[in-house]
C-alpha positions as CSV (number, residue, x, y, z in Angstrom):
1,M,-7.6,24.0,1.1
2,T,-9.0,20.8,-0.9
3,L,-7.6,21.7,-4.1
4,A,-4.0,22.1,-2.7
5,L,-4.0,18.8,-0.4
6,L,-4.9,17.0,-3.6
7,I,-1.9,18.9,-5.8
8,F,0.3,17.8,-2.9
9,L,-0.9,14.2,-2.9
10,F,-1.1,13.8,-6.2
11,P,2.4,13.0,-6.9
12,L,3.1,10.8,-3.2
13,A,-0.1,8.6,-3.5
14,Y,0.5,7.7,-7.5
15,S,4.3,6.8,-7.5
16,P,5.5,3.4,-6.7
17,G,5.8,2.0,-3.3
18,P,4.6,-0.7,-0.9
19,G,0.8,-0.4,-1.6
20,N,0.6,0.4,-5.4
21,M,3.0,-2.6,-6.4
22,F,1.3,-4.7,-3.8
23,F,-2.4,-3.8,-6.1
24,A,-0.9,-3.5,-9.1
25,A,0.7,-7.1,-8.6
26,N,-2.5,-8.7,-7.1
27,G,-4.4,-6.6,-10.0
28,A,-2.3,-8.5,-12.6
29,R,-2.1,-12.1,-10.7
30,F,-5.8,-12.3,-9.9
31,G,-7.8,-9.6,-11.5
32,F,-9.1,-5.9,-10.1
33,W,-11.8,-7.5,-8.3
34,A,-10.2,-9.5,-6.3
35,T,-8.2,-6.6,-4.8
36,V,-11.2,-5.1,-3.5
37,P,-11.0,-6.8,0.0
38,A,-7.4,-6.0,0.6
39,N,-8.2,-2.3,-0.9
40,I,-11.4,-1.6,1.9
41,G,-9.2,-3.6,4.8
42,Y,-6.1,-0.9,3.8
43,H,-8.1,2.0,3.5
44,I,-10.2,1.6,6.7
45,A,-7.0,1.2,8.1
46,T,-5.6,4.0,6.2
47,W,-8.6,7.0,7.5
48,L,-8.1,5.6,10.7
49,I,-4.2,5.9,11.5
50,T,-4.5,8.9,9.2
51,V,-6.9,10.7,12.2
52,A,-4.4,9.3,15.0
53,V,-1.4,11.0,13.2
54,G,-3.3,13.9,13.1
55,A,-4.2,13.4,17.0
56,G,-0.8,13.3,17.3
57,L,0.7,9.8,17.2
58,L,3.5,10.6,16.0
59,A,5.3,12.1,18.9
60,V,6.1,8.4,19.4
61,F,8.2,8.1,16.3
62,S,10.0,11.3,17.4
63,D,10.5,10.4,21.4
64,Y,11.1,6.5,20.4
65,P,12.9,6.4,16.8
66,M,13.6,2.6,17.2
67,V,9.9,2.6,17.0
68,F,10.3,3.6,12.9
69,L,13.3,1.4,12.4
70,I,11.1,-1.5,14.1
71,L,8.2,-0.8,11.8
72,R,10.3,-0.3,8.6
73,I,12.2,-3.7,8.9
74,A,9.0,-5.2,9.7
75,G,6.9,-4.2,7.0
76,A,9.7,-4.6,4.2
77,L,9.7,-8.7,5.9
78,Y,5.9,-8.6,5.3
79,V,6.2,-7.5,1.9
80,L,9.4,-9.7,1.1
81,W,6.9,-12.6,2.2
82,L,4.1,-11.5,0.1
83,A,6.6,-11.4,-2.9
84,W,7.5,-15.0,-2.2
85,G,3.9,-15.9,-2.7
86,L,3.1,-14.7,-5.5
87,F,7.1,-15.8,-7.0
88,N,6.3,-19.0,-6.2
89,A,2.5,-19.0,-6.8
90,G,0.7,-21.7,-9.6
91,P,-1.4,-21.3,-12.5
92,A,-4.3,-19.4,-11.7
93,G,-7.2,-22.2,-10.8
94,A,-5.0,-24.9,-10.1
95,V,-5.4,-27.1,-6.9
96,G,-3.4,-25.3,-4.0
97,A,-2.8,-22.0,-6.1
98,A,-2.5,-18.8,-4.4
99,K,-5.4,-16.6,-3.4
100,G,-6.0,-13.2,-3.8
101,A,-4.9,-10.7,-0.6
102,G,-8.0,-10.2,1.5
103,F,-9.2,-8.2,4.3
104,W,-6.5,-8.6,6.7
105,D,-3.5,-8.9,4.2
106,G,-4.6,-4.9,3.5
107,V,-4.8,-3.8,6.9
108,V,-1.5,-5.2,8.1
109,L,0.3,-4.1,5.0
110,L,-1.1,-0.4,5.8
111,L,0.2,-0.7,9.8
112,L,3.8,-2.1,8.6
113,N,4.0,0.6,5.5
114,P,6.2,3.0,6.8
115,K,5.6,5.3,3.3
116,A,2.1,5.9,4.6
117,Y,3.2,7.2,7.8
118,V,6.1,9.5,6.0
119,L,3.0,10.7,3.9
120,M,0.8,11.2,7.0
121,A,3.7,13.2,8.5
122,L,4.1,15.4,5.6
123,I,0.3,15.8,5.0
124,Y,0.0,17.5,8.3
125,S,3.6,19.3,8.7
126,Q,2.2,21.1,5.4
127,F,-1.2,21.4,6.0
128,G,-1.6,21.3,10.0
129,A,-4.5,19.8,11.7
130,H,-6.7,22.8,13.1
131,G,-9.4,21.1,13.1
132,Q,-9.3,19.6,10.0
133,V,-8.0,16.2,10.9
134,I,-11.1,14.1,9.8
135,W,-11.2,15.9,6.5
136,I,-7.6,15.6,5.7
137,A,-7.8,12.0,6.3
138,T,-11.0,11.2,4.6
139,V,-9.0,13.6,0.9
140,F,-6.3,11.3,1.7
141,T,-7.8,8.0,1.9
142,A,-10.2,9.1,-1.1
143,N,-7.3,9.6,-3.1
144,N,-5.4,6.8,-2.1
145,I,-8.6,4.5,-2.6
146,V,-8.1,5.7,-6.7
147,A,-4.5,5.6,-6.7
148,F,-4.8,1.6,-5.8
149,C,-7.9,1.3,-7.6
150,L,-6.0,2.3,-10.7
151,F,-3.0,0.5,-9.8
152,A,-4.7,-2.9,-9.4
153,W,-6.8,-1.8,-12.8
154,V,-3.7,-1.7,-14.9
155,G,-2.2,-4.7,-13.4
156,E,-4.9,-6.6,-14.5
157,M,-5.0,-4.6,-17.7
158,I,-1.1,-5.6,-18.4
159,S,-1.8,-9.4,-17.3
160,S,-4.6,-10.1,-19.5
161,R,-2.5,-8.4,-22.7
162,F,0.8,-10.7,-21.8
163,A,0.0,-14.3,-20.5
164,A,1.7,-14.3,-17.4
165,G,2.2,-17.8,-16.2
166,P,4.8,-18.9,-13.6
167,W,7.4,-16.2,-15.2
168,G,4.5,-13.6,-14.7
169,N,4.4,-14.6,-11.5
170,R,8.4,-14.1,-10.4
171,L,8.2,-11.2,-12.1
172,L,5.4,-10.1,-10.2
173,G,7.0,-11.5,-6.6
174,A,10.8,-10.3,-7.8
175,M,9.0,-6.2,-8.2
176,L,7.4,-6.5,-4.9
177,A,10.9,-8.2,-3.2
178,A,12.3,-4.7,-4.8
179,V,9.8,-2.6,-3.1
180,A,10.6,-4.5,0.2
181,V,14.5,-3.2,-0.1
182,W,13.5,-0.3,-1.0
183,M,11.4,-0.3,1.8
184,L,14.5,-0.9,4.3
185,F,16.2,2.3,3.0
186,L,13.2,4.9,3.2
């Protein structure tokens, strides 16, 4: 079952989405190691919410579809706010320069990421819970950690090859803003 789950998760975890783009942009702007606190926050929240979804949390979305719409709008607004910060970030090391995302930024990003809930629903619709909730949540979370670390590292590598400066910050901010717009139509 683990191999089938990983094969199922691979294209979902490694395709661009709010989390991947967030970590790629932050890796490019602040470096891989600066993304670690947000990555930890995101993935602790991922594991906890995936367990809750396996225990029946998704019933809230089917009983109250407006909750998912509100989540989607709030998530898009949050990613737009992050994008605005990157778009307007000064040069690294400047007084008042932007700082890398922290633990709670990661937690909030997961909580407001509708793609994450859709993926969790897909996992359980394909693999069911059947006493495997903890295992599925752990495999899903571990796979996402690898994907997000890869995106953060690639962001850092791209940034180190090209002097980003203010135009690089604007490009990263615009990319995150595009993801926020995409989230509205998920």
